[in-house]
N, C-alpha and C positions, 0 to 999 in steps of 0.2 A: 730897543729889542723887546723889551717887556711889555711895551704897548701893543707891539705886532702878536705877540704870542697870546695875550688873554683878549685882545681885540676889545671893541667897544662894549658899552655897559647901556641898558635899556632904562631909563627914568621910570619908577614904576606910577608915578602921580600923571606925568605928561606924557608918557609912552614914547619920547623922543630917544633917539641914540644920542650918547654923549661920551667924550674921552674919559678915561679913568684919569681922576687927579693922583698926585705923588703918595698921599697918604693911602689911597686904596690900592693902588699898585705896590706900595710896600708891605702891605699887610697880606696880600693875594700871594706875593712872591714868597714872604716866609711861612704861610701857613698850607700852602699846597706843595707839592712835590714837583717841580717844573719839568723833571723829564717824565713825568707819569701824564702830565699835561701835552707835552709835544706828542709822545707814544699814541696817546687816545686821539688826538686831532688826525696824525698820519694815518691810523687804522681807519678814521671814519672816510680819508681820502682815497683809500686803497678800494674801501667798500663800495664807493661811487664809481671809480673806475670797473671794479670787477662787474659791475651790473650794466657797465655800457656795452654796446653791441662790438663784436669782434673787429667790425670796419672801423670803428674809432681809432686814430691814431693814439691816444692816450693808453688804451687798453692794449694796442699791439705793444707799445714801447714797455708796458709793464710785463706784460707776459715774455718779452723777448724775441718776437717775432716780427720785428720792421721788414717792410716789402719794399721794392725799388733800389737803385742805385744812387749813390752820390755822384755829383758831377766831379769831373777831375779838373784839377788845378785849383788856384785860390779864388778868393771871391773876387767880384767884379769892381773894377775901379772907375767912379763916376765923377 
């Protein structure tokens, strides 16, 4: 889960993206407040959605104004 939170790291020499190894992962985990990292990434996502148009479904869900009706019954069996 920590690998998903901190994401990949860009190599300074080659410029390629690579996965973080265990030692770097543990140093990041113990050096930063993980809750602060999660909150900052959520706020970045909220800012992105807020800048979207009102017709986009993600913005409508965030603002609590979905449109339309759900179909009756359960999902179809295939």
